[in-house]
PDB file of N, CA, C and O in Angstrom:
ATOM      1  N   MET A   1      13.986   3.622  16.826  1.00  0.00           N
ATOM      2  CA  MET A   1      13.128   2.919  17.768  1.00  0.00           C
ATOM      3  C   MET A   1      13.059   1.443  17.390  1.00  0.00           C
ATOM      4  O   MET A   1      13.300   1.054  16.247  1.00  0.00           O
ATOM      5  N   TYR A   2      12.728   0.658  18.370  1.00  0.00           N
ATOM      6  CA  TYR A   2      12.645  -0.789  18.200  1.00  0.00           C
ATOM      7  C   TYR A   2      11.211  -1.228  18.454  1.00  0.00           C
ATOM      8  O   TYR A   2      10.540  -0.710  19.347  1.00  0.00           O
ATOM      9  N   PHE A   3      10.749  -2.186  17.662  1.00  0.00           N
ATOM     10  CA  PHE A   3       9.367  -2.624  17.733  1.00  0.00           C
ATOM     11  C   PHE A   3       9.287  -4.143  17.749  1.00  0.00           C
ATOM     12  O   PHE A   3      10.205  -4.842  17.323  1.00  0.00           O
ATOM     13  N   GLU A   4       8.155  -4.631  18.257  1.00  0.00           N
ATOM     14  CA  GLU A   4       7.821  -6.038  18.111  1.00  0.00           C
ATOM     15  C   GLU A   4       6.411  -6.098  17.548  1.00  0.00           C
ATOM     16  O   GLU A   4       5.596  -5.207  17.788  1.00  0.00           O
ATOM     17  N   ALA A   5       6.134  -7.152  16.801  1.00  0.00           N
ATOM     18  CA  ALA A   5       4.819  -7.317  16.201  1.00  0.00           C
ATOM     19  C   ALA A   5       4.634  -8.774  15.797  1.00  0.00           C
ATOM     20  O   ALA A   5       5.602  -9.510  15.610  1.00  0.00           O
ATOM     21  N   ILE A   6       3.388  -9.171  15.669  1.00  0.00           N
ATOM     22  CA  ILE A   6       3.065 -10.507  15.183  1.00  0.00           C
ATOM     23  C   ILE A   6       2.927 -10.428  13.666  1.00  0.00           C
ATOM     24  O   ILE A   6       2.175  -9.608  13.139  1.00  0.00           O
ATOM     25  N   PHE A   7       3.654 -11.280  12.986  1.00  0.00           N
ATOM     26  CA  PHE A   7       3.631 -11.312  11.523  1.00  0.00           C
ATOM     27  C   PHE A   7       2.389 -12.067  11.069  1.00  0.00           C
ATOM     28  O   PHE A   7       2.263 -13.267  11.310  1.00  0.00           O
ATOM     29  N   SER A   8       1.482 -11.368  10.417  1.00  0.00           N
ATOM     30  CA  SER A   8       0.211 -11.942   9.989  1.00  0.00           C
ATOM     31  C   SER A   8      -0.127 -11.451   8.576  1.00  0.00           C
ATOM     32  O   SER A   8      -0.987 -10.587   8.406  1.00  0.00           O
ATOM     33  N   PRO A   9       0.549 -12.002   7.569  1.00  0.00           N
ATOM     34  CA  PRO A   9       0.346 -11.510   6.207  1.00  0.00           C
ATOM     35  C   PRO A   9      -1.026 -11.862   5.644  1.00  0.00           C
ATOM     36  O   PRO A   9      -1.536 -12.962   5.856  1.00  0.00           O
ATOM     37  N   ALA A  10      -1.610 -10.913   4.927  1.00  0.00           N
ATOM     38  CA  ALA A  10      -2.895 -11.146   4.265  1.00  0.00           C
ATOM     39  C   ALA A  10      -2.711 -12.101   3.089  1.00  0.00           C
ATOM     40  O   ALA A  10      -3.608 -12.884   2.777  1.00  0.00           O
ATOM     41  N   ASN A  11      -1.554 -12.038   2.440  1.00  0.00           N
ATOM     42  CA  ASN A  11      -1.280 -12.875   1.275  1.00  0.00           C
ATOM     43  C   ASN A  11       0.150 -13.402   1.378  1.00  0.00           C
ATOM     44  O   ASN A  11       1.107 -12.686   1.082  1.00  0.00           O
ATOM     45  N   GLN A  12       0.286 -14.651   1.798  1.00  0.00           N
ATOM     46  CA  GLN A  12       1.623 -15.214   2.003  1.00  0.00           C
ATOM     47  C   GLN A  12       2.409 -15.371   0.709  1.00  0.00           C
ATOM     48  O   GLN A  12       3.635 -15.478   0.750  1.00  0.00           O
ATOM     49  N   LYS A  13       1.743 -15.388  -0.426  1.00  0.00           N
ATOM     50  CA  LYS A  13       2.428 -15.557  -1.709  1.00  0.00           C
ATOM     51  C   LYS A  13       3.325 -14.367  -2.044  1.00  0.00           C
ATOM     52  O   LYS A  13       4.189 -14.471  -2.915  1.00  0.00           O
ATOM     53  N   GLU A  14       3.129 -13.247  -1.368  1.00  0.00           N
ATOM     54  CA  GLU A  14       3.936 -12.058  -1.622  1.00  0.00           C
ATOM     55  C   GLU A  14       5.293 -12.109  -0.926  1.00  0.00           C
ATOM     56  O   GLU A  14       6.125 -11.220  -1.111  1.00  0.00           O
ATOM     57  N   TYR A  15       5.513 -13.143  -0.130  1.00  0.00           N
ATOM     58  CA  TYR A  15       6.740 -13.253   0.651  1.00  0.00           C
ATOM     59  C   TYR A  15       7.551 -14.471   0.225  1.00  0.00           C
ATOM     60  O   TYR A  15       7.060 -15.341  -0.494  1.00  0.00           O
ATOM     61  N   SER A  16       8.791 -14.516   0.679  1.00  0.00           N
ATOM     62  CA  SER A  16       9.657 -15.660   0.399  1.00  0.00           C
ATOM     63  C   SER A  16       9.132 -16.891   1.131  1.00  0.00           C
ATOM     64  O   SER A  16       8.313 -16.783   2.043  1.00  0.00           O
ATOM     65  N   SER A  17       9.608 -18.051   0.722  1.00  0.00           N
ATOM     66  CA  SER A  17       9.171 -19.288   1.376  1.00  0.00           C
ATOM     67  C   SER A  17       9.600 -19.316   2.842  1.00  0.00           C
ATOM     68  O   SER A  17       8.936 -19.942   3.668  1.00  0.00           O
ATOM     69  N   GLU A  18      10.694 -18.649   3.169  1.00  0.00           N
ATOM     70  CA  GLU A  18      11.150 -18.579   4.564  1.00  0.00           C
ATOM     71  C   GLU A  18      10.111 -17.892   5.445  1.00  0.00           C
ATOM     72  O   GLU A  18       9.979 -18.223   6.623  1.00  0.00           O
ATOM     73  N   ALA A  19       9.388 -16.954   4.889  1.00  0.00           N
ATOM     74  CA  ALA A  19       8.422 -16.172   5.664  1.00  0.00           C
ATOM     75  C   ALA A  19       7.332 -17.040   6.275  1.00  0.00           C
ATOM     76  O   ALA A  19       6.803 -16.701   7.334  1.00  0.00           O
ATOM     77  N   ALA A  20       6.985 -18.147   5.635  1.00  0.00           N
ATOM     78  CA  ALA A  20       5.932 -19.023   6.150  1.00  0.00           C
ATOM     79  C   ALA A  20       6.243 -19.500   7.570  1.00  0.00           C
ATOM     80  O   ALA A  20       5.329 -19.704   8.369  1.00  0.00           O
ATOM     81  N   GLY A  21       7.505 -19.675   7.882  1.00  0.00           N
ATOM     82  CA  GLY A  21       7.901 -20.113   9.216  1.00  0.00           C
ATOM     83  C   GLY A  21       7.714 -19.063  10.295  1.00  0.00           C
ATOM     84  O   GLY A  21       7.779 -19.379  11.483  1.00  0.00           O
ATOM     85  N   PHE A  22       7.485 -17.823   9.901  1.00  0.00           N
ATOM     86  CA  PHE A  22       7.326 -16.735  10.861  1.00  0.00           C
ATOM     87  C   PHE A  22       5.873 -16.306  11.055  1.00  0.00           C
ATOM     88  O   PHE A  22       5.582 -15.493  11.933  1.00  0.00           O
ATOM     89  N   VAL A  23       4.964 -16.840  10.250  1.00  0.00           N
ATOM     90  CA  VAL A  23       3.552 -16.445  10.344  1.00  0.00           C
ATOM     91  C   VAL A  23       3.018 -16.775  11.740  1.00  0.00           C
ATOM     92  O   VAL A  23       3.180 -17.891  12.235  1.00  0.00           O
ATOM     93  N   GLY A  24       2.386 -15.790  12.355  1.00  0.00           N
ATOM     94  CA  GLY A  24       1.816 -15.966  13.689  1.00  0.00           C
ATOM     95  C   GLY A  24       2.810 -15.788  14.822  1.00  0.00           C
ATOM     96  O   GLY A  24       2.434 -15.876  15.991  1.00  0.00           O
ATOM     97  N   LYS A  25       4.060 -15.540  14.499  1.00  0.00           N
ATOM     98  CA  LYS A  25       5.089 -15.373  15.531  1.00  0.00           C
ATOM     99  C   LYS A  25       5.389 -13.899  15.767  1.00  0.00           C
ATOM    100  O   LYS A  25       5.234 -13.056  14.884  1.00  0.00           O
ATOM    101  N   LYS A  26       5.818 -13.625  16.978  1.00  0.00           N
ATOM    102  CA  LYS A  26       6.243 -12.273  17.334  1.00  0.00           C
ATOM    103  C   LYS A  26       7.654 -12.063  16.807  1.00  0.00           C
ATOM    104  O   LYS A  26       8.551 -12.869  17.054  1.00  0.00           O
ATOM    105  N   LEU A  27       7.837 -10.974  16.082  1.00  0.00           N
ATOM    106  CA  LEU A  27       9.127 -10.672  15.476  1.00  0.00           C
ATOM    107  C   LEU A  27       9.680  -9.345  15.972  1.00  0.00           C
ATOM    108  O   LEU A  27       8.917  -8.440  16.308  1.00  0.00           O
ATOM    109  N   PRO A  28      11.003  -9.226  16.019  1.00  0.00           N
ATOM    110  CA  PRO A  28      11.614  -7.914  16.246  1.00  0.00           C
ATOM    111  C   PRO A  28      11.622  -7.194  14.900  1.00  0.00           C
ATOM    112  O   PRO A  28      12.154  -7.718  13.922  1.00  0.00           O
ATOM    113  N   VAL A  29      11.049  -6.020  14.844  1.00  0.00           N
ATOM    114  CA  VAL A  29      11.022  -5.283  13.579  1.00  0.00           C
ATOM    115  C   VAL A  29      11.541  -3.871  13.782  1.00  0.00           C
ATOM    116  O   VAL A  29      11.526  -3.324  14.885  1.00  0.00           O
ATOM    117  N   GLN A  30      11.997  -3.308  12.682  1.00  0.00           N
ATOM    118  CA  GLN A  30      12.442  -1.918  12.684  1.00  0.00           C
ATOM    119  C   GLN A  30      11.681  -1.169  11.610  1.00  0.00           C
ATOM    120  O   GLN A  30      11.303  -1.722  10.577  1.00  0.00           O
ATOM    121  N   GLU A  31      11.466   0.116  11.888  1.00  0.00           N
ATOM    122  CA  GLU A  31      10.726   0.947  10.954  1.00  0.00           C
ATOM    123  C   GLU A  31      11.530   1.127   9.677  1.00  0.00           C
ATOM    124  O   GLU A  31      12.736   1.376   9.709  1.00  0.00           O
ATOM    125  N   GLY A  32      10.840   0.997   8.560  1.00  0.00           N
ATOM    126  CA  GLY A  32      11.484   1.157   7.265  1.00  0.00           C
ATOM    127  C   GLY A  32      11.104   2.472   6.615  1.00  0.00           C
ATOM    128  O   GLY A  32      11.500   3.536   7.092  1.00  0.00           O
ATOM    129  N   TRP A  33      10.365   2.416   5.563  1.00  0.00           N
ATOM    130  CA  TRP A  33      10.046   3.583   4.739  1.00  0.00           C
ATOM    131  C   TRP A  33       8.589   3.507   4.310  1.00  0.00           C
ATOM    132  O   TRP A  33       7.893   2.538   4.614  1.00  0.00           O
ATOM    133  N   ILE A  34       8.139   4.519   3.612  1.00  0.00           N
ATOM    134  CA  ILE A  34       6.794   4.526   3.051  1.00  0.00           C
ATOM    135  C   ILE A  34       6.868   3.828   1.690  1.00  0.00           C
ATOM    136  O   ILE A  34       7.688   4.188   0.845  1.00  0.00           O
ATOM    137  N   ILE A  35       6.024   2.848   1.488  1.00  0.00           N
ATOM    138  CA  ILE A  35       6.009   2.108   0.226  1.00  0.00           C
ATOM    139  C   ILE A  35       5.491   3.031  -0.873  1.00  0.00           C
ATOM    140  O   ILE A  35       4.449   3.669  -0.721  1.00  0.00           O
ATOM    141  N   ASP A  36       6.230   3.098  -1.982  1.00  0.00           N
ATOM    142  CA  ASP A  36       5.873   4.071  -3.017  1.00  0.00           C
ATOM    143  C   ASP A  36       5.234   3.476  -4.266  1.00  0.00           C
ATOM    144  O   ASP A  36       4.951   4.202  -5.218  1.00  0.00           O
ATOM    145  N   GLU A  37       5.003   2.166  -4.274  1.00  0.00           N
ATOM    146  CA  GLU A  37       4.333   1.563  -5.427  1.00  0.00           C
ATOM    147  C   GLU A  37       3.673   0.252  -5.035  1.00  0.00           C
ATOM    148  O   GLU A  37       3.951  -0.300  -3.970  1.00  0.00           O
ATOM    149  N   GLY A  38       2.801  -0.242  -5.896  1.00  0.00           N
ATOM    150  CA  GLY A  38       2.137  -1.515  -5.668  1.00  0.00           C
ATOM    151  C   GLY A  38       0.901  -1.393  -4.801  1.00  0.00           C
ATOM    152  O   GLY A  38       0.447  -0.289  -4.504  1.00  0.00           O
ATOM    153  N   PRO A  39       0.356  -2.538  -4.395  1.00  0.00           N
ATOM    154  CA  PRO A  39      -0.909  -2.541  -3.650  1.00  0.00           C
ATOM    155  C   PRO A  39      -0.819  -1.912  -2.254  1.00  0.00           C
ATOM    156  O   PRO A  39      -1.842  -1.551  -1.672  1.00  0.00           O
ATOM    157  N   TYR A  40       0.384  -1.782  -1.725  1.00  0.00           N
ATOM    158  CA  TYR A  40       0.557  -1.210  -0.388  1.00  0.00           C
ATOM    159  C   TYR A  40       1.080   0.224  -0.432  1.00  0.00           C
ATOM    160  O   TYR A  40       1.562   0.749   0.572  1.00  0.00           O
ATOM    161  N   LYS A  41       0.982   0.840  -1.585  1.00  0.00           N
ATOM    162  CA  LYS A  41       1.467   2.208  -1.774  1.00  0.00           C
ATOM    163  C   LYS A  41       0.920   3.129  -0.686  1.00  0.00           C
ATOM    164  O   LYS A  41      -0.277   3.134  -0.399  1.00  0.00           O
ATOM    165  N   GLY A  42       1.823   3.908  -0.089  1.00  0.00           N
ATOM    166  CA  GLY A  42       1.448   4.859   0.949  1.00  0.00           C
ATOM    167  C   GLY A  42       1.513   4.305   2.366  1.00  0.00           C
ATOM    168  O   GLY A  42       1.414   5.070   3.326  1.00  0.00           O
ATOM    169  N   GLN A  43       1.677   2.997   2.520  1.00  0.00           N
ATOM    170  CA  GLN A  43       1.763   2.404   3.857  1.00  0.00           C
ATOM    171  C   GLN A  43       3.198   2.444   4.372  1.00  0.00           C
ATOM    172  O   GLN A  43       4.160   2.342   3.611  1.00  0.00           O
ATOM    173  N   GLN A  44       3.305   2.596   5.674  1.00  0.00           N
ATOM    174  CA  GLN A  44       4.601   2.457   6.338  1.00  0.00           C
ATOM    175  C   GLN A  44       4.989   0.988   6.262  1.00  0.00           C
ATOM    176  O   GLN A  44       4.139   0.115   6.437  1.00  0.00           O
ATOM    177  N   CYS A  45       6.253   0.705   6.006  1.00  0.00           N
ATOM    178  CA  CYS A  45       6.696  -0.685   6.045  1.00  0.00           C
ATOM    179  C   CYS A  45       7.749  -0.848   7.133  1.00  0.00           C
ATOM    180  O   CYS A  45       8.379   0.109   7.583  1.00  0.00           O
ATOM    181  N   TYR A  46       7.906  -2.080   7.525  1.00  0.00           N
ATOM    182  CA  TYR A  46       8.873  -2.472   8.542  1.00  0.00           C
ATOM    183  C   TYR A  46       9.693  -3.620   7.973  1.00  0.00           C
ATOM    184  O   TYR A  46       9.341  -4.183   6.936  1.00  0.00           O
ATOM    185  N   TYR A  47      10.769  -3.963   8.637  1.00  0.00           N
ATOM    186  CA  TYR A  47      11.558  -5.113   8.219  1.00  0.00           C
ATOM    187  C   TYR A  47      12.050  -5.839   9.457  1.00  0.00           C
ATOM    188  O   TYR A  47      12.254  -5.241  10.514  1.00  0.00           O
ATOM    189  N   ALA A  48      12.236  -7.143   9.301  1.00  0.00           N
ATOM    190  CA  ALA A  48      12.735  -7.983  10.384  1.00  0.00           C
ATOM    191  C   ALA A  48      14.191  -8.314  10.066  1.00  0.00           C
ATOM    192  O   ALA A  48      14.458  -9.126   9.180  1.00  0.00           O
ATOM    193  N   PRO A  49      15.131  -7.700  10.775  1.00  0.00           N
ATOM    194  CA  PRO A  49      16.547  -7.970  10.516  1.00  0.00           C
ATOM    195  C   PRO A  49      16.875  -9.455  10.655  1.00  0.00           C
ATOM    196  O   PRO A  49      16.233 -10.182  11.412  1.00  0.00           O
ATOM    197  N   ASN A  50      17.872  -9.877   9.921  1.00  0.00           N
ATOM    198  CA  ASN A  50      18.371 -11.247   9.972  1.00  0.00           C
ATOM    199  C   ASN A  50      17.380 -12.268   9.406  1.00  0.00           C
ATOM    200  O   ASN A  50      17.440 -13.450   9.744  1.00  0.00           O
ATOM    201  N   THR A  51      16.468 -11.805   8.542  1.00  0.00           N
ATOM    202  CA  THR A  51      15.555 -12.703   7.833  1.00  0.00           C
ATOM    203  C   THR A  51      15.538 -12.289   6.365  1.00  0.00           C
ATOM    204  O   THR A  51      16.065 -11.240   5.994  1.00  0.00           O
ATOM    205  N   THR A  52      14.928 -13.126   5.544  1.00  0.00           N
ATOM    206  CA  THR A  52      14.754 -12.767   4.135  1.00  0.00           C
ATOM    207  C   THR A  52      13.294 -12.452   3.832  1.00  0.00           C
ATOM    208  O   THR A  52      12.860 -12.565   2.686  1.00  0.00           O
ATOM    209  N   ILE A  53      12.540 -12.059   4.846  1.00  0.00           N
ATOM    210  CA  ILE A  53      11.131 -11.723   4.642  1.00  0.00           C
ATOM    211  C   ILE A  53      11.004 -10.521   3.722  1.00  0.00           C
ATOM    212  O   ILE A  53      10.111 -10.482   2.875  1.00  0.00           O
ATOM    213  N   GLY A  54      11.877  -9.549   3.875  1.00  0.00           N
ATOM    214  CA  GLY A  54      11.794  -8.328   3.081  1.00  0.00           C
ATOM    215  C   GLY A  54      10.922  -7.293   3.759  1.00  0.00           C
ATOM    216  O   GLY A  54      10.703  -7.345   4.969  1.00  0.00           O
ATOM    217  N   LYS A  55      10.425  -6.348   2.968  1.00  0.00           N
ATOM    218  CA  LYS A  55       9.594  -5.290   3.555  1.00  0.00           C
ATOM    219  C   LYS A  55       8.237  -5.864   3.952  1.00  0.00           C
ATOM    220  O   LYS A  55       7.659  -6.699   3.257  1.00  0.00           O
ATOM    221  N   ILE A  56       7.753  -5.383   5.097  1.00  0.00           N
ATOM    222  CA  ILE A  56       6.472  -5.848   5.629  1.00  0.00           C
ATOM    223  C   ILE A  56       5.573  -4.631   5.795  1.00  0.00           C
ATOM    224  O   ILE A  56       5.857  -3.776   6.633  1.00  0.00           O
ATOM    225  N   PRO A  57       4.497  -4.530   5.020  1.00  0.00           N
ATOM    226  CA  PRO A  57       3.597  -3.390   5.206  1.00  0.00           C
ATOM    227  C   PRO A  57       2.937  -3.464   6.580  1.00  0.00           C
ATOM    228  O   PRO A  57       2.720  -4.550   7.117  1.00  0.00           O
ATOM    229  N   ILE A  58       2.631  -2.328   7.129  1.00  0.00           N
ATOM    230  CA  ILE A  58       2.046  -2.278   8.466  1.00  0.00           C
ATOM    231  C   ILE A  58       0.760  -3.093   8.559  1.00  0.00           C
ATOM    232  O   ILE A  58       0.415  -3.583   9.635  1.00  0.00           O
ATOM    233  N   SER A  59       0.052  -3.240   7.449  1.00  0.00           N
ATOM    234  CA  SER A  59      -1.195  -4.010   7.459  1.00  0.00           C
ATOM    235  C   SER A  59      -0.958  -5.506   7.679  1.00  0.00           C
ATOM    236  O   SER A  59      -1.900  -6.229   8.004  1.00  0.00           O
ATOM    237  N   ASP A  60       0.269  -5.982   7.513  1.00  0.00           N
ATOM    238  CA  ASP A  60       0.591  -7.391   7.743  1.00  0.00           C
ATOM    239  C   ASP A  60       1.188  -7.642   9.127  1.00  0.00           C
ATOM    240  O   ASP A  60       1.692  -8.730   9.406  1.00  0.00           O
ATOM    241  N   LEU A  61       1.126  -6.628   9.989  1.00  0.00           N
ATOM    242  CA  LEU A  61       1.626  -6.757  11.359  1.00  0.00           C
ATOM    243  C   LEU A  61       0.490  -6.520  12.345  1.00  0.00           C
ATOM    244  O   LEU A  61      -0.304  -5.594  12.177  1.00  0.00           O
ATOM    245  N   GLN A  62       0.418  -7.350  13.361  1.00  0.00           N
ATOM    246  CA  GLN A  62      -0.567  -7.174  14.426  1.00  0.00           C
ATOM    247  C   GLN A  62       0.165  -6.862  15.722  1.00  0.00           C
ATOM    248  O   GLN A  62       1.307  -7.272  15.931  1.00  0.00           O
ATOM    249  N   GLU A  63      -0.518  -6.133  16.577  1.00  0.00           N
ATOM    250  CA  GLU A  63       0.011  -5.803  17.911  1.00  0.00           C
ATOM    251  C   GLU A  63       1.388  -5.135  17.839  1.00  0.00           C
ATOM    252  O   GLU A  63       2.268  -5.419  18.652  1.00  0.00           O
ATOM    253  N   LEU A  64       1.562  -4.257  16.871  1.00  0.00           N
ATOM    254  CA  LEU A  64       2.819  -3.522  16.724  1.00  0.00           C
ATOM    255  C   LEU A  64       2.990  -2.565  17.893  1.00  0.00           C
ATOM    256  O   LEU A  64       2.108  -1.754  18.179  1.00  0.00           O
ATOM    257  N   LYS A  65       4.130  -2.665  18.566  1.00  0.00           N
ATOM    258  CA  LYS A  65       4.385  -1.737  19.670  1.00  0.00           C
ATOM    259  C   LYS A  65       5.876  -1.508  19.836  1.00  0.00           C
ATOM    260  O   LYS A  65       6.706  -2.360  19.519  1.00  0.00           O
ATOM    261  N   SER A  66       6.178  -0.341  20.338  1.00  0.00           N
ATOM    262  CA  SER A  66       7.552   0.029  20.638  1.00  0.00           C
ATOM    263  C   SER A  66       8.000  -0.738  21.878  1.00  0.00           C
ATOM    264  O   SER A  66       7.246  -0.879  22.841  1.00  0.00           O
ATOM    265  N   VAL A  67       9.229  -1.229  21.842  1.00  0.00           N
ATOM    266  CA  VAL A  67       9.755  -1.982  22.980  1.00  0.00           C
ATOM    267  C   VAL A  67      11.163  -1.489  23.311  1.00  0.00           C
ATOM    268  O   VAL A  67      11.842  -0.921  22.456  1.00  0.00           O
ATOM    269  N   PRO A  68      11.598  -1.707  24.551  1.00  0.00           N
ATOM    270  CA  PRO A  68      12.977  -1.356  24.909  1.00  0.00           C
ATOM    271  C   PRO A  68      13.968  -2.213  24.102  1.00  0.00           C
ATOM    272  O   PRO A  68      13.641  -3.315  23.660  1.00  0.00           O
ATOM    273  N   PHE A  69      15.161  -1.689  23.925  1.00  0.00           N
ATOM    274  CA  PHE A  69      16.168  -2.399  23.144  1.00  0.00           C
ATOM    275  C   PHE A  69      16.437  -3.794  23.702  1.00  0.00           C
ATOM    276  O   PHE A  69      16.627  -4.732  22.927  1.00  0.00           O
ATOM    277  N   ALA A  70      16.456  -3.955  25.021  1.00  0.00           N
ATOM    278  CA  ALA A  70      16.738  -5.263  25.623  1.00  0.00           C
ATOM    279  C   ALA A  70      15.704  -6.302  25.178  1.00  0.00           C
ATOM    280  O   ALA A  70      16.065  -7.439  24.877  1.00  0.00           O
ATOM    281  N   ARG A  71      14.430  -5.923  25.134  1.00  0.00           N
ATOM    282  CA  ARG A  71      13.373  -6.837  24.683  1.00  0.00           C
ATOM    283  C   ARG A  71      13.543  -7.140  23.192  1.00  0.00           C
ATOM    284  O   ARG A  71      13.421  -8.291  22.772  1.00  0.00           O
ATOM    285  N   TRP A  72      13.823  -6.115  22.402  1.00  0.00           N
ATOM    286  CA  TRP A  72      14.017  -6.301  20.966  1.00  0.00           C
ATOM    287  C   TRP A  72      15.194  -7.244  20.714  1.00  0.00           C
ATOM    288  O   TRP A  72      15.112  -8.135  19.869  1.00  0.00           O
ATOM    289  N   GLN A  73      16.276  -7.045  21.444  1.00  0.00           N
ATOM    290  CA  GLN A  73      17.473  -7.884  21.298  1.00  0.00           C
ATOM    291  C   GLN A  73      17.163  -9.335  21.650  1.00  0.00           C
ATOM    292  O   GLN A  73      17.672 -10.254  21.010  1.00  0.00           O
ATOM    293  N   GLN A  74      16.334  -9.539  22.663  1.00  0.00           N
ATOM    294  CA  GLN A  74      15.938 -10.894  23.055  1.00  0.00           C
ATOM    295  C   GLN A  74      15.190 -11.584  21.904  1.00  0.00           C
ATOM    296  O   GLN A  74      15.479 -12.735  21.576  1.00  0.00           O
ATOM    297  N   LEU A  75      14.241 -10.886  21.300  1.00  0.00           N
ATOM    298  CA  LEU A  75      13.513 -11.445  20.157  1.00  0.00           C
ATOM    299  C   LEU A  75      14.457 -11.696  18.981  1.00  0.00           C
ATOM    300  O   LEU A  75      14.386 -12.735  18.325  1.00  0.00           O
ATOM    301  N   TYR A  76      15.325 -10.745  18.730  1.00  0.00           N
ATOM    302  CA  TYR A  76      16.291 -10.868  17.635  1.00  0.00           C
ATOM    303  C   TYR A  76      17.164 -12.107  17.835  1.00  0.00           C
ATOM    304  O   TYR A  76      17.411 -12.853  16.888  1.00  0.00           O
ATOM    305  N   SER A  77      17.619 -12.320  19.040  1.00  0.00           N
ATOM    306  CA  SER A  77      18.462 -13.481  19.340  1.00  0.00           C
ATOM    307  C   SER A  77      17.703 -14.785  19.136  1.00  0.00           C
ATOM    308  O   SER A  77      18.279 -15.772  18.679  1.00  0.00           O
ATOM    309  N   SER A  78      16.422 -14.798  19.471  1.00  0.00           N
ATOM    310  CA  SER A  78      15.633 -16.021  19.293  1.00  0.00           C
ATOM    311  C   SER A  78      15.445 -16.333  17.809  1.00  0.00           C
ATOM    312  O   SER A  78      15.431 -17.502  17.424  1.00  0.00           O
ATOM    313  N   ILE A  79      15.300 -15.308  16.974  1.00  0.00           N
ATOM    314  CA  ILE A  79      15.192 -15.509  15.525  1.00  0.00           C
ATOM    315  C   ILE A  79      16.515 -16.044  14.987  1.00  0.00           C
ATOM    316  O   ILE A  79      16.528 -16.958  14.163  1.00  0.00           O
ATOM    317  N   ASP A  80      17.616 -15.481  15.447  1.00  0.00           N
ATOM    318  CA  ASP A  80      18.941 -15.912  15.012  1.00  0.00           C
ATOM    319  C   ASP A  80      19.169 -17.378  15.372  1.00  0.00           C
ATOM    320  O   ASP A  80      19.734 -18.130  14.578  1.00  0.00           O
ATOM    321  N   THR A  81      18.735 -17.785  16.556  1.00  0.00           N
ATOM    322  CA  THR A  81      18.890 -19.164  17.005  1.00  0.00           C
ATOM    323  C   THR A  81      18.059 -20.109  16.145  1.00  0.00           C
ATOM    324  O   THR A  81      18.527 -21.191  15.790  1.00  0.00           O
ATOM    325  N   GLU A  82      16.825 -19.713  15.803  1.00  0.00           N
ATOM    326  CA  GLU A  82      15.952 -20.548  14.974  1.00  0.00           C
ATOM    327  C   GLU A  82      16.514 -20.738  13.573  1.00  0.00           C
ATOM    328  O   GLU A  82      16.301 -21.782  12.958  1.00  0.00           O
ATOM    329  N   ASN A  83      17.226 -19.745  13.066  1.00  0.00           N
ATOM    330  CA  ASN A  83      17.749 -19.810  11.701  1.00  0.00           C
ATOM    331  C   ASN A  83      19.023 -20.638  11.580  1.00  0.00           C
ATOM    332  O   ASN A  83      19.492 -20.872  10.466  1.00  0.00           O
ATOM    333  N   LYS A  84      19.586 -21.081  12.678  1.00  0.00           N
ATOM    334  CA  LYS A  84      20.843 -21.856  12.625  1.00  0.00           C
ATOM    335  C   LYS A  84      20.562 -23.339  12.564  1.00  0.00           C
ATOM    336  O   LYS A  84      21.494 -24.142  12.514  1.00  0.00           O
TER     337      LYS A  84
END
C-alpha cells in the first residue's frame, strides 16, 4: 500500500540534517516494520523513498492516509525534483 503523511517529528535531532527540509511537508511514505528497540519500540515505522530521512515512527507523522498509486507517484516525483 501507498501512503501520504505530513512529516512532523517530535525531536528533529533524531534525524539527518536533510530531514529538516521536509518538516511540515506532505511526503510519500511506505509502511516499514515494527521498531524493536529504543524510545519508539513497538511502533510501526514508515520510510520516505528517495530521501535519507530513515525510519519514521508513526508518532512523527500526521494525517497518515492510504492513497492511490498515482497520487503517491506524484508526491514521490515532487520530492525527486526538490532533491536535484
